[in-house]
NULUM-756918 format. One line per field, with one value per residue: residue number from 1; residue in one letter; x, y, z of N, C-alpha, C, O in turn. Coordinates in steps of 0.02 Angstrom, whole numbers. Layout:
BEGIN
num [NUM,...]
residu [a,...]
n.u [X,...]
n.v [Y,...]
n.w [Z,...]
ca.u [X,...]
ca.v [Y,...]
ca.w [Z,...]
c.u [X,...]
c.v [Y,...]
c.w [Z,...]
o.u [X,...]
o.v [Y,...]
o.w [Z,...]
***
This chain:
BEGIN
num [1,2,3,4,5,6,7,8,9,10,11,12,13,14,15,16,17,18,19,20,21,22,23,24,25,26,27,28,29,30,31,32,33,34,35,36,37,38,39,40,41,42,43,44,45,46,47,48,49,50,51,52,53,54,55,56,57,58,59,60,61,62,63,64,65,66,67,68,69,70,71,72,73,74,75,76,77,78,79,80,81,82,83,84,85,86,87,88,89,90,91,92,93,94,95,96,97,98,99,100,101,102,103,104,105,106,107,108,109,110,111,112,113,114,115,116,117,118,119,120,121,122,123,124,125,126,127,128,129,130,131,132,133,134,135,136,137,138,139,140,141,142,143,144,145,146,147,148,149,150,151,152,153,154,155,156,157,158,159,160,161,162,163,164,165,166,167,168,169,170,171,172,173,174,175,176,177,178,179,180,181,182,183,184,185,186,187,188,189,190,191,192,193,194,195,196,197,198,199,200,201,202,203,204,205,206,207,208,209,210,211,212,213,214,215,216,217,218,219,220,221,222,223,224,225,226,227,228,229,230,231,232,233,234,235,236,237,238,239,240,241,242,243,244,245,246,247,248,249,250,251,252,253,254,255,256,257,258,259,260,261,262,263,264,265,266,267,268,269,270,271,272,273,274,275,276,277,278,279,280,281,282,283,284,285,286,287,288,289,290,291,292,293,294,295,296,297,298,299,300,301,302,303,304,305,306,307,308,309,310,311,312,313,314,315,316,317]
residu [m,k,i,v,n,f,g,k,t,d,l,r,v,t,r,l,c,y,g,a,m,r,l,s,g,t,w,d,k,d,k,v,d,a,a,a,i,e,r,g,i,r,s,l,e,s,a,v,e,a,g,y,t,f,i,d,h,a,d,i,y,g,d,t,t,c,e,m,i,h,g,l,a,l,d,r,h,p,d,w,r,d,q,l,v,v,a,t,k,c,g,i,r,w,e,d,e,p,p,g,t,p,h,r,y,d,f,s,g,e,h,i,r,a,s,i,d,g,s,l,q,r,l,k,l,e,r,v,d,l,y,q,l,h,r,p,d,w,l,a,d,p,d,d,i,a,q,a,l,v,d,i,h,k,a,g,k,v,r,y,f,g,v,s,n,f,r,p,s,l,f,s,a,v,q,s,a,v,p,f,p,l,v,s,n,q,v,e,i,h,l,l,r,l,a,c,f,e,d,g,t,l,d,q,c,l,e,k,k,l,v,p,m,a,w,s,p,l,a,g,g,r,l,a,a,a,f,n,d,k,a,e,l,p,k,d,e,s,a,a,a,a,v,q,r,l,r,p,v,l,a,d,v,a,q,a,y,g,v,s,p,l,a,i,v,l,a,w,l,m,r,h,p,s,g,i,i,p,i,y,g,s,t,r,a,e,a,i,k,e,s,t,q,a,d,g,i,t,l,d,r,g,s,w,y,r,i,l,l,a,a,r,g,q,k,l,a]
n.u [-2646,-2649,-2773,-2891,-2987,-3129,-3130,-3241,-3315,-3356,-3320,-3207,-3076,-2979,-2837,-2832,-2960,-3059,-3124,-3275,-3317,-3281,-3318,-3405,-3372,-3432,-3546,-3668,-3796,-3865,-3758,-3699,-3643,-3641,-3508,-3448,-3492,-3431,-3297,-3305,-3322,-3212,-3116,-3162,-3125,-2987,-2953,-2988,-2907,-2786,-2794,-2888,-3027,-3116,-3250,-3301,-3449,-3582,-3753,-3759,-3655,-3602,-3727,-3809,-3770,-3642,-3666,-3741,-3658,-3578,-3663,-3701,-3566,-3559,-3645,-3559,-3453,-3492,-3440,-3386,-3479,-3466,-3339,-3315,-3316,-3448,-3476,-3598,-3670,-3795,-3905,-3880,-3958,-4010,-4029,-4193,-4257,-4383,-4452,-4418,-4367,-4209,-4034,-3983,-3963,-4024,-4079,-4197,-4306,-4387,-4324,-4206,-4237,-4300,-4189,-4097,-4158,-4151,-4017,-3984,-4051,-3993,-3862,-3880,-3884,-3925,-3903,-3801,-3635,-3583,-3666,-3685,-3720,-3711,-3684,-3692,-3851,-3936,-4053,-4056,-4125,-4091,-4181,-4273,-4176,-4131,-4242,-4249,-4139,-4135,-4246,-4209,-4104,-4159,-4235,-4138,-4055,-3941,-3783,-3699,-3672,-3629,-3554,-3526,-3427,-3452,-3448,-3377,-3473,-3601,-3592,-3601,-3717,-3816,-3767,-3810,-3948,-3950,-3975,-3869,-3695,-3620,-3497,-3407,-3325,-3321,-3214,-3136,-2974,-2799,-2638,-2653,-2747,-2779,-2857,-2935,-2845,-2840,-2966,-3038,-3094,-3019,-2972,-3097,-3122,-3021,-3054,-3193,-3164,-3199,-3187,-3095,-3120,-3028,-3074,-3036,-2890,-2778,-2803,-2903,-2829,-2733,-2623,-2552,-2452,-2351,-2269,-2255,-2174,-2226,-2361,-2489,-2472,-2571,-2690,-2725,-2624,-2572,-2585,-2505,-2378,-2362,-2359,-2242,-2147,-2162,-2119,-1977,-1967,-2051,-2003,-1872,-1916,-1979,-1886,-1801,-1885,-1910,-2024,-2155,-2193,-2323,-2368,-2317,-2384,-2512,-2470,-2442,-2553,-2606,-2523,-2573,-2642,-2775,-2812,-2834,-2912,-2871,-2966,-2951,-2962,-2932,-2947,-2860,-2774,-2629,-2594,-2689,-2636,-2502,-2540,-2559,-2441,-2426,-2474,-2380,-2292,-2234,-2222,-2086,-2082,-1994,-1993,-2130,-2155,-2082,-2138,-2259,-2221,-2169,-2292,-2369,-2287,-2230,-2156,-2195,-2290]
n.v [2992,2889,2891,2782,2698,2604,2445,2390,2501,2672,2746,2837,2802,2794,2697,2630,2595,2676,2606,2612,2555,2573,2701,2739,2678,2588,2448,2466,2568,2656,2703,2792,2959,3135,3160,3046,3048,3157,3121,3019,3094,3165,3062,3031,3146,3148,3040,3088,3199,3132,3079,2980,2945,2855,2765,2651,2578,2498,2452,2394,2436,2490,2478,2552,2672,2719,2751,2856,2954,2989,3046,3161,3219,3251,3364,3457,3459,3496,3487,3366,3281,3275,3242,3116,2945,2828,2679,2555,2420,2291,2169,2090,2043,2081,1993,1978,2066,2077,2069,1912,1843,1773,1808,1836,1812,1909,1924,1953,2037,2128,2169,2212,2325,2406,2427,2506,2623,2656,2668,2776,2878,2900,2923,3034,3055,3059,2957,2811,2757,2615,2475,2339,2167,2090,1971,1798,1745,1604,1581,1637,1706,1719,1778,1853,1938,1994,2069,2165,2240,2286,2369,2471,2528,2583,2679,2772,2764,2685,2674,2564,2388,2261,2122,2042,1928,1822,1651,1589,1515,1551,1694,1676,1618,1725,1826,1782,1804,1943,2088,2169,2200,2143,2215,2195,2096,2087,2032,1929,1953,1923,1912,1812,1737,1650,1597,1643,1651,1528,1464,1489,1617,1739,1708,1713,1843,1898,1842,1899,2029,2089,2191,2145,2177,2196,2155,2183,2191,2179,2070,2086,2158,2078,2056,2163,2136,2080,2194,2260,2238,2262,2228,2114,1938,1849,1735,1612,1474,1438,1554,1645,1594,1618,1755,1770,1721,1821,1937,1960,1955,2057,2169,2170,2191,2309,2403,2389,2452,2574,2608,2589,2441,2415,2477,2386,2265,2307,2336,2212,2149,2231,2208,2106,2049,2064,2178,2219,2301,2357,2369,2490,2535,2611,2720,2814,2959,2961,2831,2815,2904,2839,2724,2760,2758,2643,2650,2702,2600,2465,2297,2197,2021,1936,1995,1983,1844,1805,1858,1792,1651,1666,1684,1566,1465,1349,1280,1312,1190]
n.w [4168,4033,3904,3826,3716,3764,3741,3614,3609,3603,3710,3808,3921,4060,4088,4215,4326,4449,4590,4676,4794,4931,4968,5060,5176,5259,5264,5315,5293,5389,5458,5393,5399,5396,5412,5351,5222,5176,5187,5087,4969,4967,4944,4801,4752,4771,4686,4556,4553,4542,4410,4370,4271,4256,4340,4448,4505,4605,4637,4761,4837,4997,5025,4942,4963,4924,4782,4808,4870,4767,4686,4770,4759,4616,4633,4693,4596,4464,4319,4327,4266,4127,4125,4182,4167,4199,4279,4337,4427,4440,4522,4641,4776,4942,5095,5167,5080,4985,5158,5232,5125,5057,5048,4877,4707,4568,4407,4354,4229,4275,4397,4347,4274,4378,4463,4381,4370,4511,4534,4440,4493,4625,4584,4522,4383,4209,4128,4136,4086,4076,4111,4214,4240,4395,4479,4433,4403,4461,4412,4285,4141,3979,3880,3948,4019,3900,3849,3953,3950,3818,3831,3926,3857,3752,3814,3843,3958,3974,3905,3863,3896,4007,4091,4244,4334,4264,4197,4046,3967,4016,3988,3838,3824,3866,3781,3664,3659,3667,3566,3533,3559,3712,3810,3912,4040,4220,4333,4456,4465,4511,4578,4672,4624,4488,4402,4293,4187,4142,4130,4027,4028,4000,3879,3804,3813,3734,3609,3592,3600,3724,3875,4007,4165,4309,4471,4631,4633,4717,4792,4896,4974,5023,4955,4989,5086,5014,4976,5073,5229,5347,5343,5381,5355,5238,5311,5247,5211,5087,5013,5092,5074,4936,4939,5004,4929,4816,4871,4844,4718,4662,4726,4669,4527,4530,4561,4453,4350,4421,4486,4618,4701,4722,4603,4511,4528,4481,4352,4303,4279,4191,4075,4000,3840,3822,3878,4009,4141,4290,4440,4552,4725,4840,4985,5022,4981,4948,4915,4802,4718,4693,4637,4497,4439,4375,4253,4165,4135,4040,4062,4026,3947,4019,4144,4174,4177,4265,4391,4376,4398,4527,4592,4566,4616,4550,4406,4240,4144]
ca.u [-2651,-2674,-2848,-2897,-3046,-3148,-3148,-3269,-3351,-3326,-3307,-3135,-3066,-2911,-2821,-2851,-3033,-3067,-3178,-3300,-3354,-3270,-3322,-3450,-3326,-3468,-3606,-3729,-3813,-3882,-3695,-3669,-3671,-3613,-3427,-3432,-3507,-3374,-3231,-3310,-3320,-3144,-3088,-3171,-3080,-2913,-2951,-2990,-2850,-2742,-2792,-2937,-3088,-3164,-3264,-3340,-3500,-3630,-3806,-3759,-3601,-3626,-3805,-3839,-3734,-3579,-3695,-3776,-3604,-3555,-3714,-3681,-3500,-3575,-3668,-3505,-3415,-3539,-3403,-3368,-3535,-3439,-3272,-3300,-3350,-3472,-3514,-3627,-3701,-3857,-3915,-3875,-4012,-3999,-4083,-4256,-4271,-4417,-4446,-4433,-4330,-4144,-3986,-3991,-3955,-4089,-4077,-4259,-4314,-4420,-4271,-4154,-4272,-4306,-4117,-4059,-4184,-4130,-3950,-3979,-4076,-3935,-3789,-3887,-3861,-3977,-3885,-3735,-3597,-3583,-3713,-3658,-3749,-3664,-3665,-3730,-3913,-3952,-4122,-4044,-4163,-4070,-4234,-4303,-4129,-4110,-4286,-4242,-4081,-4159,-4297,-4177,-4063,-4215,-4257,-4080,-4030,-3875,-3741,-3669,-3690,-3577,-3574,-3476,-3413,-3484,-3419,-3398,-3536,-3659,-3588,-3621,-3800,-3838,-3758,-3846,-4014,-3952,-3965,-3811,-3641,-3602,-3432,-3352,-3335,-3284,-3199,-3087,-2901,-2750,-2588,-2672,-2815,-2753,-2902,-2957,-2796,-2840,-3032,-3067,-3124,-2978,-2971,-3160,-3115,-2985,-3094,-3248,-3143,-3225,-3139,-3085,-3107,-3007,-3093,-2997,-2824,-2735,-2830,-2932,-2778,-2692,-2554,-2509,-2402,-2303,-2227,-2254,-2161,-2264,-2432,-2496,-2474,-2636,-2704,-2718,-2562,-2541,-2585,-2455,-2327,-2362,-2346,-2177,-2115,-2170,-2085,-1910,-1976,-2087,-1953,-1825,-1937,-2000,-1823,-1785,-1929,-1917,-2094,-2175,-2215,-2395,-2380,-2290,-2443,-2562,-2445,-2432,-2627,-2622,-2483,-2613,-2660,-2847,-2824,-2863,-2922,-2886,-3008,-2914,-3014,-2900,-2978,-2805,-2743,-2561,-2598,-2708,-2583,-2456,-2571,-2557,-2375,-2432,-2500,-2319,-2247,-2257,-2174,-2050,-2105,-1955,-2019,-2196,-2159,-2047,-2192,-2315,-2200,-2171,-2359,-2380,-2242,-2200,-2139,-2245,-2271]
ca.v [2938,2889,2882,2735,2664,2550,2386,2406,2555,2750,2761,2847,2787,2780,2622,2606,2613,2688,2567,2659,2521,2589,2767,2761,2661,2539,2419,2485,2635,2696,2732,2847,3024,3188,3154,2987,3071,3207,3071,2982,3142,3179,3011,3037,3209,3117,2992,3129,3231,3091,3067,2936,2969,2793,2759,2591,2568,2449,2471,2365,2460,2538,2477,2611,2747,2745,2787,2919,2996,3002,3094,3226,3248,3290,3432,3494,3459,3483,3467,3288,3246,3273,3219,3050,2885,2802,2611,2521,2355,2262,2101,2061,2066,2074,1959,2013,2118,2109,2030,1840,1816,1758,1836,1800,1855,1921,1959,1972,2094,2184,2198,2251,2392,2447,2443,2559,2682,2672,2700,2841,2934,2904,2954,3101,3052,3041,2884,2780,2738,2554,2448,2275,2113,2082,1900,1756,1721,1530,1577,1682,1680,1761,1808,1904,1993,2034,2120,2225,2282,2325,2423,2522,2562,2621,2734,2815,2755,2664,2679,2504,2350,2211,2070,2033,1866,1768,1607,1602,1479,1596,1754,1662,1609,1788,1866,1746,1833,2021,2114,2217,2168,2152,2241,2186,2047,2114,1973,1932,1936,1956,1860,1749,1703,1648,1551,1672,1642,1459,1431,1527,1684,1797,1690,1737,1918,1899,1815,1937,2099,2110,2214,2116,2229,2156,2178,2162,2176,2165,2015,2104,2182,2021,2061,2213,2101,2073,2244,2294,2198,2271,2211,2040,1880,1808,1681,1548,1453,1448,1626,1668,1570,1651,1822,1774,1713,1872,1993,1977,1962,2123,2220,2185,2217,2378,2440,2397,2499,2640,2626,2557,2366,2424,2494,2326,2221,2327,2346,2144,2139,2273,2187,2052,2080,2073,2240,2213,2367,2353,2426,2506,2567,2636,2784,2855,2995,2944,2760,2826,2929,2788,2676,2783,2745,2578,2676,2732,2559,2400,2247,2146,1963,1905,2012,1960,1775,1795,1863,1731,1593,1670,1682,1499,1426,1306,1295,1290,1120]
ca.w [4139,3958,3890,3779,3693,3808,3696,3539,3615,3593,3774,3814,3985,4087,4086,4282,4355,4519,4625,4739,4849,4995,4975,5121,5232,5288,5221,5346,5276,5436,5492,5338,5425,5361,5401,5305,5156,5163,5173,5023,4920,4970,4903,4732,4730,4756,4631,4492,4551,4525,4347,4358,4244,4252,4403,4454,4568,4613,4685,4832,4879,5044,5027,4896,4988,4870,4727,4840,4878,4696,4664,4802,4731,4565,4654,4700,4544,4401,4264,4318,4220,4061,4127,4212,4127,4257,4274,4393,4424,4475,4515,4705,4830,5020,5139,5187,5034,5036,5216,5230,5065,5069,5005,4814,4645,4537,4342,4315,4187,4331,4446,4313,4257,4438,4483,4338,4390,4578,4520,4411,4548,4671,4551,4494,4311,4162,4104,4150,4025,4076,4159,4213,4278,4447,4494,4397,4433,4445,4364,4220,4079,3926,3835,3989,4025,3836,3831,3998,3925,3757,3846,3965,3814,3707,3854,3847,4022,3975,3836,3851,3935,4022,4146,4302,4372,4213,4155,3968,3948,4024,3938,3769,3825,3874,3719,3599,3656,3672,3499,3532,3593,3776,3798,3969,4100,4270,4364,4510,4433,4539,4579,4706,4590,4416,4375,4230,4137,4125,4129,3957,4026,3969,3802,3772,3798,3672,3547,3581,3613,3787,3922,4070,4221,4364,4540,4695,4606,4778,4822,4955,5025,5043,4916,5023,5124,4965,4965,5141,5278,5412,5332,5406,5297,5233,5356,5210,5208,5020,4997,5136,5045,4881,4953,5028,4858,4778,4893,4823,4640,4656,4745,4612,4468,4551,4567,4381,4323,4457,4518,4678,4691,4703,4529,4470,4541,4441,4282,4285,4255,4127,4021,3963,3775,3817,3903,4081,4176,4355,4478,4620,4773,4904,4991,5043,4927,4928,4881,4738,4672,4689,4587,4437,4411,4338,4186,4135,4112,4017,4087,3978,3947,4066,4215,4182,4190,4339,4435,4373,4423,4599,4624,4556,4655,4523,4346,4184,4113]
c.u [-2668,-2744,-2844,-2970,-3062,-3175,-3178,-3314,-3327,-3316,-3230,-3128,-2997,-2888,-2830,-2921,-3024,-3126,-3202,-3336,-3335,-3285,-3372,-3425,-3373,-3523,-3669,-3751,-3843,-3824,-3667,-3691,-3638,-3536,-3410,-3447,-3451,-3308,-3239,-3305,-3240,-3100,-3095,-3134,-3005,-2907,-2949,-2937,-2792,-2741,-2855,-2997,-3145,-3181,-3322,-3387,-3543,-3682,-3795,-3696,-3617,-3703,-3836,-3798,-3673,-3606,-3720,-3715,-3571,-3606,-3702,-3611,-3518,-3600,-3619,-3453,-3451,-3496,-3379,-3426,-3514,-3374,-3258,-3348,-3375,-3496,-3542,-3656,-3764,-3863,-3904,-3925,-4008,-4056,-4143,-4268,-4312,-4419,-4463,-4392,-4245,-4104,-3991,-3965,-4011,-4080,-4147,-4271,-4338,-4366,-4222,-4184,-4280,-4242,-4092,-4092,-4163,-4061,-3943,-4006,-4016,-3872,-3811,-3869,-3929,-3961,-3824,-3709,-3593,-3625,-3692,-3705,-3706,-3636,-3714,-3799,-3922,-4007,-4114,-4091,-4138,-4124,-4256,-4247,-4116,-4174,-4278,-4192,-4099,-4207,-4257,-4133,-4105,-4227,-4192,-4051,-3961,-3845,-3721,-3673,-3639,-3596,-3511,-3481,-3442,-3439,-3427,-3456,-3600,-3650,-3611,-3690,-3837,-3833,-3799,-3916,-4019,-3936,-3907,-3749,-3632,-3528,-3378,-3373,-3294,-3280,-3145,-3022,-2848,-2692,-2599,-2730,-2798,-2799,-2915,-2911,-2808,-2911,-3076,-3096,-3080,-2971,-3043,-3149,-3074,-3022,-3151,-3223,-3178,-3170,-3141,-3073,-3091,-3027,-3051,-2920,-2771,-2762,-2869,-2889,-2726,-2616,-2514,-2444,-2349,-2252,-2233,-2236,-2200,-2341,-2431,-2511,-2547,-2639,-2706,-2650,-2529,-2539,-2521,-2383,-2321,-2336,-2272,-2124,-2110,-2127,-2028,-1915,-2006,-2040,-1903,-1857,-1958,-1943,-1796,-1829,-1940,-1987,-2102,-2191,-2282,-2409,-2361,-2348,-2490,-2544,-2444,-2503,-2630,-2584,-2519,-2636,-2737,-2854,-2851,-2852,-2929,-2922,-2975,-2964,-2992,-2939,-2924,-2779,-2674,-2556,-2640,-2675,-2531,-2474,-2560,-2487,-2376,-2450,-2438,-2275,-2270,-2203,-2154,-2075,-2064,-1982,-2090,-2203,-2122,-2101,-2240,-2287,-2191,-2241,-2376,-2349,-2218,-2184,-2196,-2226,-2230]
c.v [2939,2873,2845,2720,2607,2486,2422,2465,2622,2778,2780,2844,2791,2712,2584,2636,2630,2658,2604,2612,2537,2660,2790,2735,2611,2515,2431,2556,2689,2729,2783,2914,3076,3179,3100,3016,3117,3167,3035,3033,3155,3120,3010,3094,3186,3082,3043,3172,3190,3071,3011,2969,2916,2776,2701,2584,2504,2477,2447,2398,2505,2528,2538,2677,2762,2776,2864,2970,3026,3056,3166,3257,3282,3361,3485,3505,3448,3464,3399,3253,3238,3237,3141,3005,2847,2734,2589,2463,2346,2191,2058,2092,2038,2024,2000,2070,2081,2052,1958,1803,1810,1806,1799,1839,1862,1962,1952,2033,2154,2214,2238,2325,2435,2465,2499,2613,2711,2705,2776,2898,2949,2941,3017,3101,3029,2969,2865,2749,2660,2526,2360,2225,2082,2010,1860,1730,1647,1519,1623,1659,1740,1802,1864,1957,2031,2093,2180,2258,2321,2391,2489,2560,2606,2685,2790,2809,2738,2665,2612,2457,2289,2167,2073,1964,1816,1717,1609,1572,1530,1665,1726,1654,1675,1834,1836,1782,1914,2033,2155,2184,2191,2163,2230,2125,2077,2053,1982,1915,1959,1895,1803,1721,1706,1615,1581,1668,1567,1426,1464,1591,1743,1776,1714,1817,1929,1894,1869,2011,2121,2135,2180,2170,2189,2185,2149,2148,2164,2115,2032,2134,2136,2028,2128,2192,2083,2126,2288,2251,2196,2252,2138,1992,1858,1745,1612,1539,1461,1507,1666,1654,1599,1722,1821,1769,1775,1932,2016,1995,2042,2177,2239,2215,2292,2425,2444,2447,2568,2663,2585,2483,2371,2426,2426,2279,2242,2321,2265,2125,2167,2249,2140,2078,2094,2144,2249,2282,2357,2403,2442,2554,2591,2707,2831,2894,2967,2875,2771,2856,2883,2746,2703,2773,2684,2595,2682,2671,2507,2346,2210,2075,1919,1924,1980,1889,1761,1802,1816,1671,1601,1661,1609,1450,1353,1317,1283,1223,1120]
c.w [4071,3959,3836,3765,3736,3752,3634,3546,3598,3660,3775,3895,3997,4092,4168,4299,4436,4546,4680,4793,4920,5015,5044,5187,5272,5245,5258,5339,5333,5480,5449,5362,5387,5353,5354,5230,5135,5147,5101,4965,4914,4935,4834,4706,4719,4693,4556,4500,4518,4442,4321,4320,4231,4317,4412,4515,4554,4657,4754,4870,4927,5056,4994,4914,4950,4803,4749,4845,4824,4678,4697,4772,4668,4575,4661,4645,4478,4330,4261,4274,4149,4062,4142,4167,4197,4243,4333,4379,4456,4473,4581,4747,4899,5042,5162,5142,4979,5101,5199,5163,5086,5022,4939,4759,4602,4463,4311,4284,4236,4374,4402,4291,4324,4466,4440,4368,4461,4578,4499,4460,4595,4652,4520,4421,4270,4130,4123,4080,4019,4125,4146,4261,4330,4458,4474,4433,4414,4394,4307,4160,4026,3888,3881,3998,3958,3833,3885,3973,3866,3778,3880,3910,3770,3755,3861,3909,4027,3904,3812,3908,3942,4077,4191,4335,4327,4191,4092,3954,3952,3989,3870,3766,3815,3801,3661,3602,3649,3606,3486,3569,3667,3769,3858,4015,4158,4320,4411,4477,4478,4547,4624,4676,4518,4377,4299,4168,4106,4120,4069,3963,3995,3887,3769,3763,3746,3611,3528,3581,3671,3825,3974,4120,4280,4438,4588,4668,4651,4815,4893,4999,5044,5014,4953,5058,5069,4951,5030,5199,5342,5409,5352,5349,5300,5279,5320,5206,5130,4992,5028,5100,4970,4893,4974,4963,4819,4801,4862,4748,4629,4673,4686,4549,4473,4545,4500,4352,4354,4476,4586,4660,4682,4628,4490,4468,4482,4360,4260,4253,4187,4066,3979,3897,3782,3855,3960,4111,4247,4394,4546,4667,4835,4916,5021,4986,4903,4891,4809,4693,4655,4632,4514,4402,4371,4265,4141,4110,4077,4025,4025,3988,4008,4133,4225,4206,4262,4389,4433,4406,4492,4628,4614,4604,4621,4448,4300,4165,4056]
o.u [-2699,-2772,-2804,-3011,-3020,-3231,-3151,-3350,-3269,-3303,-3191,-3165,-2957,-2931,-2834,-2935,-2986,-3180,-3165,-3379,-3370,-3270,-3373,-3444,-3347,-3546,-3721,-3727,-3845,-3834,-3616,-3749,-3602,-3506,-3360,-3409,-3426,-3272,-3191,-3282,-3211,-3051,-3048,-3113,-2971,-2862,-2910,-2913,-2756,-2689,-2867,-3014,-3200,-3135,-3378,-3364,-3540,-3669,-3820,-3688,-3643,-3736,-3883,-3799,-3655,-3574,-3717,-3723,-3540,-3585,-3694,-3605,-3497,-3584,-3628,-3413,-3440,-3523,-3357,-3414,-3543,-3352,-3208,-3401,-3335,-3537,-3511,-3669,-3786,-3834,-3918,-3935,-4003,-4111,-4134,-4289,-4282,-4392,-4509,-4390,-4223,-4127,-4002,-3947,-4049,-4075,-4155,-4247,-4317,-4363,-4200,-4149,-4268,-4239,-4062,-4056,-4157,-4046,-3912,-3983,-3993,-3837,-3769,-3839,-3974,-4005,-3785,-3742,-3599,-3623,-3686,-3726,-3662,-3578,-3773,-3798,-3917,-4013,-4164,-4092,-4161,-4109,-4259,-4261,-4095,-4162,-4296,-4201,-4083,-4207,-4269,-4126,-4085,-4226,-4202,-4013,-3923,-3879,-3723,-3677,-3609,-3650,-3458,-3533,-3457,-3387,-3481,-3496,-3638,-3699,-3650,-3724,-3878,-3879,-3819,-3943,-4069,-3892,-3897,-3761,-3636,-3495,-3319,-3431,-3236,-3330,-3110,-3017,-2848,-2702,-2565,-2762,-2802,-2784,-2907,-2931,-2788,-2916,-3138,-3121,-3107,-2966,-3044,-3165,-3091,-3021,-3161,-3263,-3191,-3114,-3198,-3023,-3133,-2997,-3032,-2894,-2719,-2746,-2865,-2904,-2679,-2564,-2454,-2393,-2295,-2200,-2215,-2284,-2207,-2379,-2381,-2552,-2578,-2591,-2692,-2614,-2474,-2496,-2490,-2339,-2263,-2293,-2239,-2075,-2058,-2102,-2020,-1880,-1981,-2038,-1893,-1828,-1953,-1953,-1768,-1798,-1970,-2006,-2055,-2203,-2308,-2447,-2392,-2363,-2506,-2585,-2445,-2507,-2651,-2604,-2499,-2651,-2761,-2912,-2897,-2800,-2986,-2916,-2976,-2996,-3030,-2958,-2942,-2760,-2665,-2519,-2624,-2680,-2512,-2435,-2550,-2481,-2328,-2439,-2444,-2228,-2330,-2148,-2193,-2092,-2094,-1994,-2106,-2246,-2134,-2112,-2265,-2325,-2201,-2249,-2404,-2379,-2192,-2202,-2242,-2169,-2214]
o.v [2987,2845,2861,2733,2563,2484,2470,2481,2624,2838,2743,2877,2793,2668,2523,2694,2600,2681,2626,2634,2516,2680,2845,2757,2591,2548,2408,2600,2750,2770,2814,2932,3056,3187,3106,3002,3112,3181,3023,3012,3154,3135,2992,3095,3200,3092,3031,3188,3214,3051,3001,3024,2925,2771,2706,2585,2468,2515,2477,2388,2558,2566,2569,2728,2821,2819,2916,3027,3079,3110,3218,3317,3339,3408,3543,3552,3399,3426,3373,3198,3197,3207,3109,3022,2836,2728,2602,2450,2388,2155,1998,2152,1978,2016,2060,2123,2057,1997,1942,1742,1846,1836,1738,1897,1814,2023,1946,2084,2212,2274,2292,2375,2495,2520,2543,2655,2771,2755,2821,2955,3006,2978,3053,3151,2992,2931,2912,2724,2636,2549,2329,2246,2044,1994,1874,1699,1630,1474,1647,1602,1797,1858,1921,2016,2089,2151,2237,2319,2380,2446,2547,2621,2662,2741,2847,2856,2763,2657,2599,2479,2268,2174,2100,1946,1763,1736,1630,1607,1545,1692,1766,1675,1684,1865,1872,1792,1946,1999,2174,2140,2251,2129,2249,2109,2092,2027,2033,1856,2019,1839,1752,1678,1759,1602,1544,1679,1552,1366,1463,1620,1791,1818,1732,1847,1974,1937,1886,2053,2181,2111,2179,2205,2150,2234,2090,2094,2138,2113,1994,2139,2154,2010,2139,2226,2071,2113,2347,2222,2148,2257,2103,2003,1849,1706,1560,1588,1486,1519,1710,1697,1600,1745,1872,1804,1786,1971,2076,2037,2080,2228,2295,2260,2330,2482,2496,2492,2613,2721,2551,2470,2335,2389,2414,2252,2201,2307,2253,2088,2138,2264,2132,2137,2136,2165,2290,2313,2348,2463,2400,2602,2591,2743,2886,2860,2953,2865,2735,2843,2887,2733,2659,2780,2672,2553,2668,2681,2498,2350,2195,2065,1875,1882,1954,1872,1716,1756,1796,1638,1551,1633,1586,1403,1308,1372,1247,1199,1066]
o.w [4048,4006,3793,3809,3746,3728,3606,3499,3576,3664,3745,3931,3951,4100,4176,4287,4475,4528,4725,4830,4966,5071,5071,5241,5324,5199,5236,5375,5325,5525,5465,5351,5340,5300,5319,5185,5079,5099,5064,4912,4859,4901,4799,4648,4670,4652,4510,4445,4474,4416,4261,4341,4206,4357,4387,4572,4504,4704,4802,4931,4910,5091,5019,4879,4946,4773,4715,4823,4829,4655,4664,4764,4661,4539,4642,4647,4442,4290,4210,4250,4113,4013,4123,4140,4243,4198,4385,4320,4495,4433,4579,4753,4910,5017,5175,5166,4931,5094,5161,5157,5130,4973,4940,4767,4600,4461,4250,4310,4236,4386,4421,4295,4322,4495,4471,4395,4472,4610,4527,4462,4600,4688,4493,4399,4291,4110,4128,4035,3963,4182,4094,4315,4309,4448,4487,4486,4355,4352,4281,4137,4029,3867,3857,3988,3957,3818,3870,3973,3860,3751,3864,3916,3754,3730,3884,3920,4069,3853,3752,3965,3892,4106,4176,4362,4354,4164,4071,3924,3906,3963,3844,3719,3770,3774,3615,3548,3632,3579,3428,3611,3682,3730,3855,4024,4147,4344,4410,4459,4487,4523,4621,4708,4487,4319,4250,4110,4050,4107,4066,3914,3967,3842,3710,3712,3708,3567,3469,3561,3669,3818,3998,4118,4303,4460,4584,4682,4630,4874,4940,5058,5079,5042,4944,5058,5094,4920,5032,5223,5380,5458,5342,5304,5352,5282,5351,5199,5117,4949,4997,5098,4948,4856,4961,4952,4789,4761,4849,4720,4587,4638,4662,4519,4425,4525,4483,4325,4325,4480,4606,4602,4639,4597,4437,4414,4439,4316,4200,4204,4136,4010,3922,3899,3744,3860,3963,4109,4270,4387,4592,4646,4883,4869,5043,4939,4844,4844,4762,4633,4597,4586,4471,4341,4333,4220,4081,4071,4079,3998,3980,4046,4040,4176,4279,4247,4302,4428,4486,4442,4526,4682,4663,4628,4654,4427,4319,4166,4030]
***
């Protein structure tokens, strides 16, 4: 795959990012045995073999076990330390952590500092390339956040910082307090969720030269039914209708470009001038390899809008 600059940074990344959320195969870390670890390492190996050099983690994925699997993979592949660009996230806390507390979001400076240390230990890294604040904390204090980011940056634990799932106004509030540029916003963008095109999120990315990273580019697997007749349609009626409208359009565009419909779905995101980087997280080697076809094409405007209109189910105003 092509290697490009990550926004305003000197990070060099692939135009697709490999999502590590499914590496352990479970959210219950007590179920992550030796076989699960081996499967997870093999999935990472498949991604690297396919050309991925950009890996996306979060401390909560697999309840910390996905980061742990990455660290064990580095023991087996020490060359990956220089080859891979690693991102991770913090800010989501489980129920009963500590006992008696609810599921919540936490951008307190104390939690941010503790979280990066835990992630580095599990990943077996001295620093991560990109550290993102995961889900907007309703008690987010920009000054407290800024001090924590400054502290861990000075300590050499993180190269660059970004956010995830931030509305433009919260991004601006936090950026106003942080003395260096935030470089990314990881948000849900796919053909069944077009809100980021209209709510100012992608406009802000264009203005600030932020990199939008698209999580769940296949809508949590629901878009698979748009290019696989054997896949179950989404249960939501509007999503099912969109998938049915998309089927013939994706098939037609895929045939015109000589790639798979999966690649077209990813390439559709990558066509946006903000430089959207889809985060693709299959654990199947053949699907991982297939996804890289998206890197080789640039959709023409007509094809891009045909797909958009099929997803919307209505003409533009």
